[in-house]
C-alpha positions in Angstrom: 253.5 -71.0 81.5 250.2 -69.5 82.6 248.5 -71.6 85.2 245.5 -73.5 83.6 242.0 -73.0 85.0 238.9 -75.2 84.6 236.9 -72.2 83.4 238.9 -71.1 80.4 236.8 -69.8 77.6 237.0 -68.8 74.0 234.9 -68.5 70.9 236.1 -71.8 69.5 235.4 -73.7 72.8 237.1 -74.6 75.9 239.5 -77.2 74.4 241.0 -74.7 72.0 241.1 -72.0 74.8 242.9 -74.5 77.1 245.4 -75.2 74.3 246.2 -71.5 74.0 246.4 -70.8 77.7 248.8 -73.7 78.1 251.4 -71.9 76.0 251.1 -68.3 77.4 253.8 -66.8 79.6 253.1 -63.8 81.8 255.9 -61.2 81.6 255.5 -58.5 84.3 256.4 -54.9 83.7 256.8 -55.2 80.0 256.9 -53.0 77.9 256.6 -50.7 80.9 256.0 -50.9 84.7 252.6 -52.1 85.6 251.8 -53.9 82.4 251.5 -57.7 82.4 252.6 -58.8 78.9 251.1 -62.0 77.6 253.9 -63.7 75.6 252.6 -66.1 73.0 256.0 -67.0 71.5 255.9 -70.4 73.3 252.8 -71.2 71.4 254.5 -70.3 68.1 257.5 -72.5 69.1 255.4 -75.6 69.7 254.7 -77.0 66.2 251.9 -79.3 67.1 250.0 -76.7 69.2 250.6 -73.9 66.6 249.2 -76.2 63.9 246.1 -76.9 66.0 245.6 -73.2 66.6 245.9 -72.4 62.9 243.5 -75.3 62.0 241.0 -74.0 64.5 241.1 -70.5 63.0 240.7 -71.8 59.4 237.8 -74.1 60.6 236.0 -71.2 62.3 236.1 -68.9 59.2 236.0 -71.6 56.5 238.6 -71.9 53.8 236.6 -70.1 51.1 235.4 -67.1 53.2 238.4 -64.9 52.6 240.8 -64.0 49.7 243.8 -62.7 51.6 245.0 -62.6 55.2 246.2 -59.4 57.0 248.7 -59.8 59.8 249.2 -56.9 62.2 252.8 -56.1 63.1 254.6 -58.1 64.3 253.3 -61.3 65.8 250.2 -61.1 63.6 252.6 -61.7 60.7 253.4 -65.2 62.0 249.7 -66.1 62.4 248.8 -64.6 59.0 251.5 -66.4 57.1 250.5 -69.8 58.6 246.8 -69.3 57.7 247.6 -68.1 54.2 249.8 -71.1 53.6 247.1 -73.5 55.0 244.5 -72.0 52.7 246.5 -71.1 49.6 245.9 -67.3 49.8 248.2 -64.3 50.1 249.4 -62.2 53.0 249.2 -58.4 53.4 251.2 -56.8 56.3 249.9 -53.9 58.3 253.1 -52.2 59.4 254.4 -49.6 61.8 254.9 -46.2 60.1 257.8 -45.8 57.7 258.2 -49.5 57.0 256.4 -49.8 53.7 258.1 -48.8 50.5 255.1 -47.6 48.4 252.3 -45.1 49.0 250.3 -46.1 52.0 247.3 -45.2 54.0 248.0 -44.6 57.7 246.1 -44.4 60.9 247.2 -43.0 64.3 245.7 -44.6 67.3 246.1 -44.8 71.1 247.0 -48.1 72.6 247.1 -49.3 76.2 250.6 -47.9 76.8 251.1 -45.0 74.3 250.3 -44.0 70.8 251.3 -45.5 67.4 250.8 -45.3 63.6 250.0 -48.2 61.3 250.2 -48.3 57.5 249.0 -50.5 54.7 249.9 -50.1 51.0 247.2 -48.1 49.1 247.1 -50.9 46.5 247.1 -53.8 48.9 243.6 -55.0 48.0 241.4 -55.2 45.0 238.0 -53.6 45.4 235.8 -55.8 47.5 238.5 -58.4 48.2 237.5 -60.4 51.3 240.1 -59.9 54.1 240.7 -62.0 57.2 242.6 -59.9 59.8 244.6 -61.7 62.5 246.7 -60.7 65.5 247.9 -62.2 68.7 246.2 -60.2 71.4 243.2 -57.9 71.6 243.6 -55.4 74.4 241.9 -52.0 74.2 241.1 -52.4 70.5 243.0 -49.4 69.2 245.3 -51.5 67.0 242.5 -53.6 65.7 240.2 -50.7 65.0 242.9 -48.8 63.1 243.7 -52.0 61.1 240.1 -52.7 60.2 239.6 -49.1 59.1 242.8 -49.2 57.0 241.7 -52.4 55.3 238.4 -50.7 54.3 240.1 -47.5 53.2 242.3 -49.5 51.0 239.3 -51.2 49.3 239.2 -54.5 51.2 236.1 -55.9 52.8 236.7 -57.3 56.3 235.5 -60.9 56.3 236.6 -61.7 59.8 238.9 -60.7 62.7 240.6 -63.3 64.9 243.0 -63.0 67.8 244.6 -65.8 69.8 243.8 -64.0 73.1 241.3 -61.3 74.1 241.9 -59.4 77.3 238.2 -58.8 78.0 238.8 -56.5 81.0 240.2 -53.8 78.6 237.0 -53.6 76.5 238.4 -54.1 73.0 235.4 -56.3 71.9 233.0 -53.5 72.8 235.1 -50.9 71.0 235.0 -53.0 67.8 231.3 -53.6 67.9 229.3 -54.3 65.8 232.2 -56.0 63.9 232.5 -59.6 64.9 235.5 -60.8 66.8 236.7 -64.4 67.1 239.0 -64.9 70.1 240.5 -68.4 70.8 241.0 -67.5 74.4 239.3 -64.8 76.5 240.8 -63.8 79.8 
């Protein structure tokens, strides 16, 4: 697991940030040489830690501040489903191109190691529905920006955006400004 540091920080405080960092594995050269992948699957596998993380996200946003949760493919699905279950709301997936069966809006974007296309069903939201968007990691912000735009194009209103980990050195927060970002851990 990632070595812990006294100066860990995040938007929900140092205790939550420490909890997240304690369950991160660094995987070198994945998905390509030179990339240090931050693997959060150990966090998902630890039921107590995962519950505390989900509770922290719900506490930050408030149970009544959103009507549905969007999870960004693929690890965002895990987070979104847990938040939706904890708050009694539904889940909408934002998927890679070609994975949704009905008419969908799509967005092409650049990410830190290539290019990709995301989609959401055109009828995923009712007009003005409040949407909490979640994902595991914010890097350059390309995936997040495309997702937030898709939510709005499909009629939803972004009520919040949370990630478990923000890689601040890649500038994703600045790219998303002025939209608010809630990161449990910022490295």
